[in-house]
C-alpha positions in Angstrom: -0.7 -75.7 18.0 2.8 -74.6 18.7 5.3 -74.1 15.9 8.3 -76.4 16.2 11.3 -77.5 14.2 10.5 -81.2 15.0 8.4 -81.8 11.8 11.1 -80.4 9.6 13.8 -82.6 11.2 11.6 -85.7 10.9 10.8 -85.0 7.3 14.4 -84.2 6.4 15.4 -87.5 7.9 12.5 -89.3 6.1 13.3 -87.8 2.7 17.0 -88.7 3.2 16.0 -92.3 4.0 13.7 -92.5 1.0 16.3 -91.1 -1.3 18.8 -93.8 -0.2 16.1 -96.5 -0.4 14.9 -95.5 -3.9 18.5 -95.3 -5.2 19.3 -98.7 -3.7 16.1 -100.2 -5.2 16.8 -98.9 -8.7 20.6 -99.0 -9.0 21.6 -101.8 -6.6 18.7 -104.3 -6.5 17.9 -103.4 -10.2 14.2 -103.5 -9.7 11.4 -100.9 -10.1 8.0 -101.0 -8.5 6.2 -101.6 -11.8 2.7 -100.1 -11.7 3.4 -98.7 -8.3 5.8 -95.9 -9.1 3.0 -93.4 -9.3 1.7 -94.5 -5.9 5.2 -94.2 -4.5 5.6 -90.7 -5.9 2.2 -89.6 -4.4 3.1 -91.0 -1.0 6.5 -89.2 -1.1 4.7 -86.0 -2.2 2.5 -86.2 0.8 5.6 -86.4 3.0 6.9 -83.3 1.4 3.6 -81.6 2.1 3.9 -82.7 5.7 7.2 -80.9 5.8 5.5 -77.7 5.1 3.4 -77.9 8.2 5.5 -76.9 11.3 2.9 -78.2 13.8 2.4 -81.4 15.7 -1.0 -83.0 15.3 -3.1 -84.3 18.2 -2.0 -87.9 17.4 1.7 -87.0 17.1 4.1 -88.9 19.3 6.8 -86.5 20.5 10.2 -87.6 21.6 11.6 -84.9 24.1 15.3 -84.2 24.1 17.5 -81.8 26.0 20.2 -81.6 23.2 18.6 -82.6 19.9 16.7 -79.4 19.3 18.8 -77.0 21.4 19.1 -74.9 18.2 15.4 -74.2 18.5 16.0 -71.9 21.4 18.1 -69.7 19.2 15.7 -69.8 16.3 12.9 -68.4 18.5 15.0 -65.6 19.9 14.6 -62.0 18.7 16.9 -60.6 16.0 19.1 -58.2 18.0 16.9 -55.5 19.5 14.0 -55.9 17.0 10.6 -57.5 17.6 11.3 -59.9 14.8 12.5 -63.4 15.7 14.9 -65.5 13.7 12.1 -67.9 12.8 10.1 -65.0 11.4 13.1 -64.0 9.3 13.6 -67.6 8.1 9.9 -67.9 7.2 10.0 -64.7 5.2 13.1 -66.0 3.3 11.4 -69.3 2.6 8.1 -67.8 1.4 10.0 -65.3 -0.8 12.1 -68.1 -2.4 9.0 -70.2 -3.0 7.1 -67.3 -4.7 10.1 -66.6 -6.9 10.4 -70.3 -7.9 6.7 -70.7 -8.6 6.7 -67.5 -10.6 9.6 -68.6 -12.7 8.0 -72.0 -13.4 4.7 -70.4 -14.3 6.3 -67.9 -16.7 8.3 -70.6 -18.3 5.3 -72.9 -18.8 3.2 -70.0 -20.2 6.0 -69.1 -22.7 6.4 -72.7 -23.8 2.6 -73.2 -24.3 2.3 -69.9 -26.1 5.2 -70.7 -28.4 3.6 -74.0 -29.4 0.4 -72.5 -30.8 1.8 -71.8 -34.3 3.0 -75.4 -34.6 -0.2 -77.2 -33.7 -1.3 -79.8 -36.3 -4.8 -78.9 -37.5 -5.2 -81.9 -39.8 -3.6 -85.2 -38.7 -4.6 -86.8 -42.0 -1.5 -85.0 -43.5 0.6 -87.2 -41.2 -0.7 -90.7 -41.9 1.8 -92.6 -39.8 1.3 -90.4 -36.8 -2.5 -90.5 -37.2 -2.3 -94.3 -37.3 -0.4 -94.6 -34.1 -2.7 -92.1 -32.3 -5.7 -93.9 -33.6 -4.5 -97.3 -32.5 -3.9 -96.0 -29.0 -7.3 -94.1 -28.8 -5.9 -90.6 -28.4 -6.9 -88.8 -31.5 -8.2 -86.0 -29.3 -4.7 -85.3 -27.9 -3.3 -82.0 -29.5 -0.1 -82.5 -31.4 2.6 -80.0 -32.2 5.6 -80.6 -34.5 8.3 -78.0 -33.7 11.5 -77.1 -35.5 13.6 -77.8 -32.4 16.0 -80.5 -31.1 13.9 -81.7 -28.2 12.7 -85.1 -27.0 9.1 -86.1 -27.8 7.3 -84.8 -24.7 3.9 -84.3 -23.1 3.6 -80.7 -21.9 1.0 -79.2 -19.7 -1.4 -80.6 -17.1 -4.8 -78.8 -17.7 -4.5 -79.0 -21.5 -1.7 -81.4 -22.3 0.0 -81.2 -25.7 2.0 -83.9 -27.4 5.1 -82.2 -28.8 7.3 -83.9 -31.5 10.4 -82.4 -33.1 10.9 -82.1 -36.8 12.9 -85.3 -36.8 13.3 -88.1 -39.4 11.7 -90.9 -37.4 11.6 -94.3 -38.9 8.2 -96.1 -38.6 9.4 -98.1 -35.6 11.0 -95.1 -33.8 7.8 -93.1 -34.3 5.7 -95.9 -32.8 8.0 -96.3 -29.8 8.2 -92.6 -29.1 4.5 -92.0 -29.4 3.5 -95.1 -27.3 5.9 -94.0 -24.6 4.4 -90.5 -24.4 0.8 -91.9 -24.7 1.4 -94.1 -21.7 2.5 -91.0 -19.8 -0.7 -89.3 -20.9 -3.0 -92.2 -20.0 -1.3 -92.7 -16.7 -1.6 -88.9 -15.9 2.1 -88.6 -15.3 1.9 -85.0 -16.5 -0.3 -84.2 -13.5 2.1 -85.9 -11.2 5.0 -84.0 -12.8 3.3 -80.6 -12.2 2.5 -81.5 -8.6 6.0 -82.6 -7.8 7.4 -79.5 -9.6 5.2 -77.2 -7.4 6.4 -79.0 -4.3 10.0 -78.6 -5.3 9.4 -74.9 -5.8 8.2 -74.7 -2.2 11.0 -77.1 -1.1 13.7 -75.1 -2.9 15.9 -75.2 0.2 15.9 -79.0 0.6 18.6 -80.8 -1.4 17.2 -84.2 -0.6 13.9 -83.3 -2.3 15.8 -82.7 -5.6 17.8 -85.9 -5.4 14.7 -87.9 -4.6 12.8 -86.2 -7.4 15.5 -87.3 -9.9 15.3 -90.9 -8.8 11.5 -90.9 -8.9 11.6 -89.5 -12.4 14.0 -92.2 -13.5 11.8 -94.8 -11.9 8.7 -93.6 -13.7 10.6 -93.7 -17.0 11.8 -97.3 -16.4 8.3 -98.4 -15.5 7.0 -96.7 -18.7 9.6 -98.4 -20.8 8.3 -101.7 -19.5 4.7 -100.8 -20.4 5.7 -99.9 -23.9 7.7 -103.0 -24.5 5.3 -105.3 -22.7 5.6 -108.8 -24.3 7.7 -107.6 -27.2 10.7 -109.8 -28.1 14.4 -109.1 -27.7 14.7 -107.5 -31.2 12.1 -104.9 -30.3 14.0 -104.1 -27.1 17.2 -103.5 -29.1 15.3 -101.2 -31.5 13.8 -99.4 -28.6 17.2 -98.9 -26.9 18.7 -97.6 -30.2 15.8 -95.2 -30.6 16.5 -93.7 -27.1 20.2 -93.4 -27.9 19.6 -91.8 -31.3 17.2 -89.1 -29.9 19.5 -88.5 -26.9 22.5 -87.9 -29.2 20.5 -85.5 -31.3 19.4 -83.5 -28.3 22.9 -83.3 -26.7 24.7 -82.5 -30.0 22.5 -79.5 -30.6 22.0 -78.5 -26.9 18.3 -79.1 -27.0 16.2 -78.5 -23.8 13.0 -80.2 -22.6 10.3 -79.7 -20.0 7.3 -81.8 -19.0 7.4 -85.6 -19.3 10.0 -86.4 -22.0 10.7 -89.6 -23.9 14.5 -89.1 -23.4 16.4 -87.1 -20.8 19.9 -85.8 -21.4 21.7 -87.1 -18.3 24.1 -90.0 -19.4 23.6 -91.7 -16.0 19.9 -92.0 -16.4 20.1 -93.1 -20.0 22.6 -95.8 -19.2 20.3 -97.1 -16.3 17.3 -97.3 -18.6 19.3 -99.2 -21.2 20.5 -101.6 -18.6 16.9 -102.3 -17.6 15.8 -102.7 -21.2 18.5 -105.2 -22.0 18.1 -107.3 -18.9 16.3 -110.6 -18.9 14.5 -109.6 -15.7 13.0 -106.6 -17.5 12.0 -108.7 -20.4 10.2 -111.2 -18.2 8.7 -108.4 -16.1 8.0 -110.8 -13.3 7.6 -109.3 -9.9 8.0 -111.1 -6.6 4.7 -110.4 -4.7 6.5 -110.4 -1.3 9.2 -107.9 -2.6 6.5 -105.7 -4.1 4.5 -105.8 -0.8 7.7 -105.0 1.2 8.3 -101.9 -0.9 4.9 -100.6 -0.1 5.4 -101.4 3.6 8.6 -99.4 3.7 7.1 -96.3 2.0 3.9 -96.4 4.1 6.0 -96.8 7.2 8.1 -93.7 6.3 4.8 -91.8 5.7 3.5 -92.8 9.1 6.7 -91.9 10.8 6.8 -88.4 9.2 3.3 -87.7 10.5 3.3 -89.4 13.9 6.8 -89.4 15.4 8.5 -86.0 15.9 11.5 -85.0 18.0 10.8 -82.1 20.4 13.0 -79.9 22.5 12.5 -80.7 26.2 10.5 -78.0 28.0 8.3 -77.6 31.0 4.7 -76.6 30.4 3.7 -73.1 31.5 1.3 -74.4 34.1 4.0 -76.6 35.7 6.5 -73.8 35.4 4.3 -71.4 37.4 4.1 -73.9 40.3 7.9 -74.5 40.4 10.9 -72.6 41.7 14.2 -72.5 39.8 17.3 -73.3 41.9 20.1 -70.9 40.9 23.3 -69.5 42.3 21.5 -66.2 43.2 18.6 -67.6 45.1 19.9 -70.8 46.7 22.7 -72.1 49.0 23.7 -75.1 51.1 24.2 -74.9 54.9 26.8 -77.4 56.0 26.1 -79.1 59.3 28.7 -81.8 60.1 28.1 -84.4 57.4 24.7 -83.0 56.2 23.9 -80.3 53.8 20.7 -78.3 54.2 19.3 -76.6 51.0 17.8 -73.2 51.3 15.9 -71.6 48.4 14.8 -67.9 48.6 15.7 -68.0 52.3 13.4 -71.0 53.0 14.6 -74.5 54.1 13.8 -77.2 51.6 15.5 -80.5 52.5 18.7 -82.1 53.8 21.2 -84.1 51.7 24.2 -86.3 52.8 26.1 -85.3 49.7 25.9 -82.6 47.0 24.7 -83.9 43.6 26.6 -82.7 40.4 23.6 -80.6 39.4 24.2 -78.4 42.6 28.0 -78.1 42.4 27.8 -74.4 41.6 25.7 -73.5 44.6 27.5 -71.7 47.5 28.1 -73.7 50.7 28.1 -71.9 54.1 29.0 -73.1 57.6 26.5 -73.3 60.5 27.9 -70.2 62.1 27.2 -68.1 59.0 23.6 -69.1 59.2 23.6 -68.0 62.9 25.0 -64.6 61.9 22.2 -64.3 59.3 19.6 -64.9 62.0 
């Protein structure tokens, strides 16, 4: 299989399209694919993986172009007088950046998990309200840490997830909302998805569209999780839930808290406002989804996935076998012999054919009169 820039271009275009589509769905149409956000994230992650494979598959449909991938000729040229090509250099830069990003993420996760050990609760009975909520949701086996830091309630880790709570004066309702939200993340395995996407972003560190799309997907997951928590709760519960989000968000921002993992509350005002808009809307409260609209969203994402795998632009080129059997017509090896109103084409001293006019492609070839040909003979 030949390395080509086509898959990168296709996936860049696909990721850009999906970023616009997800943004339009969440912020313009004001609807989220409830229950399908996870599937959506997985499909988009597969597209990001495809972007890492610079080869065309046997089933790939290539679209040749003389101009679209003209840059590819330069990329595969050697760097000055060295044996290294530009594509080799770009590959080294890409891999180096990915290793640095993965290392930074791994070190950060290790430090966070290590710092949590002293704050792990050994006896939940000492926290009756927390114990009650965990018991009602069937997750008493989930490790819990209460830390003296201004962070959002969050699920941290994939292999051994930990539920982290701040030393915060929660009311009974606030504790229930925060715990149920994170428990839904835990039950829905969002922490695994978060790790998977973070790893892909480490590898896709050069792709700005991947970061934008990741932010929109994270927001979509949070909105869908809000809906799961509130379920059939009434309007008063939705107001209390929204106030809980605002209260924790203010606490984090005022004291410059940071978070990692799958948090209950982010710190970006734009995302918080969007979540509150969804929570307060009647459409959210009813949680009714149009079956056709839901199906169409899946169709759009699957179609984007198929395109990223099966349709790839490719620089126009001639196969080596064909090239060996052809002769290139250039200024150095070809000329026209003018005979009245006809033009005879000679290539490498051999007559090829006669034309009544000279096409634009042959404008640069020299033209000789008949007597010049006689002199040559």
